[in-house]
C-alpha positions in Angstrom: 40.0 -68.4 -15.3 37.6 -65.9 -16.9 38.3 -62.2 -16.8 36.3 -59.8 -14.6 34.6 -58.5 -17.7 33.5 -62.1 -18.8 32.3 -63.0 -15.3 30.3 -59.7 -14.9 28.8 -60.1 -18.4 27.7 -63.7 -17.5 26.3 -62.5 -14.2 24.2 -59.5 -15.3 23.1 -60.6 -18.8 20.1 -62.6 -17.7 18.8 -59.7 -15.6 19.5 -57.1 -18.3 17.8 -59.2 -21.0 14.8 -59.7 -18.8 14.4 -55.9 -18.8 14.4 -55.9 -22.6 18.0 -54.9 -23.4 21.0 -56.6 -24.8 24.5 -56.5 -23.2 26.7 -55.1 -25.9 30.0 -55.1 -24.0 31.5 -54.9 -20.5 34.8 -53.1 -19.7 36.7 -52.9 -16.5 39.5 -50.3 -16.5 41.7 -48.3 -14.2 41.9 -44.6 -15.2 44.2 -42.6 -13.0 43.5 -43.7 -9.4 39.9 -44.8 -10.1 38.4 -48.0 -11.4 35.4 -48.1 -13.7 33.1 -50.9 -14.6 31.3 -50.0 -17.8 28.4 -52.0 -19.1 27.1 -51.0 -22.6 23.5 -51.9 -23.3 21.5 -51.7 -26.5 18.0 -52.2 -27.8 16.4 -51.8 -31.2 15.3 -48.2 -30.9 18.4 -47.1 -29.0 19.1 -46.2 -25.3 18.3 -43.2 -23.3 19.2 -42.0 -19.8 16.1 -43.7 -18.3 17.2 -47.0 -19.7 20.6 -46.6 -18.1 19.2 -45.7 -14.8 16.7 -48.6 -14.8 19.5 -51.1 -15.6 21.8 -49.6 -13.0 19.2 -49.9 -10.3 18.4 -53.5 -11.2 22.0 -54.8 -11.3 23.8 -52.9 -8.5 22.8 -55.3 -5.8 23.6 -58.3 -8.0 27.2 -57.0 -8.5 27.6 -56.2 -4.8 26.5 -59.7 -3.8 28.8 -61.4 -6.3 31.7 -59.3 -5.0 33.9 -60.0 -8.1 35.7 -56.7 -7.8 37.6 -56.0 -4.6 38.6 -52.4 -5.4 36.1 -49.5 -5.1 34.8 -48.8 -8.6 32.4 -46.6 -10.4 29.6 -48.3 -12.3 28.6 -46.8 -15.6 25.8 -48.0 -17.8 25.6 -46.5 -21.3 24.8 -47.0 -24.9 27.7 -48.3 -27.1 27.0 -45.2 -29.3 26.5 -44.7 -33.0 30.2 -45.2 -33.8 30.4 -48.2 -31.6 33.6 -50.2 -31.1 33.6 -53.7 -32.8 35.5 -56.2 -30.7 33.6 -59.4 -30.7 32.4 -61.7 -33.5 28.8 -60.8 -32.7 29.7 -57.1 -33.2 31.3 -57.9 -36.6 28.3 -60.0 -37.7 26.0 -57.1 -36.9 28.3 -54.7 -38.9 28.6 -56.8 -42.1 27.7 -54.6 -45.1 28.1 -51.4 -43.1 30.9 -48.8 -43.2 33.7 -49.3 -40.7 36.8 -47.4 -39.7 39.9 -49.5 -39.1 43.1 -48.2 -37.4 46.2 -50.3 -37.4 49.3 -50.7 -35.3 51.4 -50.6 -38.5 50.9 -50.0 -42.2 49.6 -52.8 -44.3 52.3 -54.3 -46.5 50.5 -53.8 -49.7 50.8 -51.2 -52.5 50.0 -47.8 -51.0 49.5 -49.4 -47.6 48.2 -47.2 -44.8 47.5 -47.3 -41.1 43.8 -46.2 -41.5 41.1 -47.5 -43.7 37.4 -46.7 -44.2 35.3 -49.2 -46.1 32.5 -51.7 -46.1 32.9 -54.7 -43.9 32.4 -57.7 -46.3 33.3 -60.6 -44.0 35.6 -61.9 -41.3 37.1 -65.0 -39.8 39.2 -65.9 -36.8 42.3 -64.3 -38.2 41.2 -61.4 -40.4 38.5 -59.0 -41.5 37.8 -58.1 -45.1 36.8 -54.6 -46.1 36.1 -53.0 -49.5 37.1 -49.4 -50.0 35.0 -47.4 -52.4 35.0 -49.2 -55.7 38.3 -50.9 -55.0 39.2 -54.5 -54.4 38.7 -56.3 -51.1 41.4 -55.7 -48.5 42.4 -58.4 -45.9 43.4 -57.0 -42.5 44.8 -59.3 -39.9 42.9 -58.9 -36.6 46.1 -58.9 -34.6 47.2 -55.7 -36.5 44.0 -53.8 -35.6 44.3 -51.2 -32.9 40.7 -49.9 -33.2 37.7 -51.0 -35.3 34.4 -49.2 -35.1 31.3 -48.4 -37.1 31.7 -45.3 -39.2 28.8 -42.8 -39.3 28.7 -40.3 -42.1 27.7 -37.1 -40.4 
């Protein structure tokens, strides 16, 4: 059976796309005593507050009708941000050739292995991502060892 996130994404994507946006990700989480359904939207020129409000107004009734979530929850619509999390293959595909920050559960078992890397995402497959640190060789990082992977913006 599909997760709440997958079911919600499948439900709202057609409506959100008809408004001119892409669904970047959907997260359902309990924080403290409250539940949150977060839908991250994107478009070519970025997202502003009006975009979030427009999407919220259009999908609220759809979500209530489907009634996938039995608990009371807060609906949040937002941009994935400039240093967006990379979870899905479609995110990784978009990030190829760009600088990423990788945090690991444990140090890589290579010479001078670390728990954090910043480099250019060269490629990926089902088991690993491959990044290149500045002027160094390509590093293979198993996806199961990644605790956090995001785009890195140089402020």
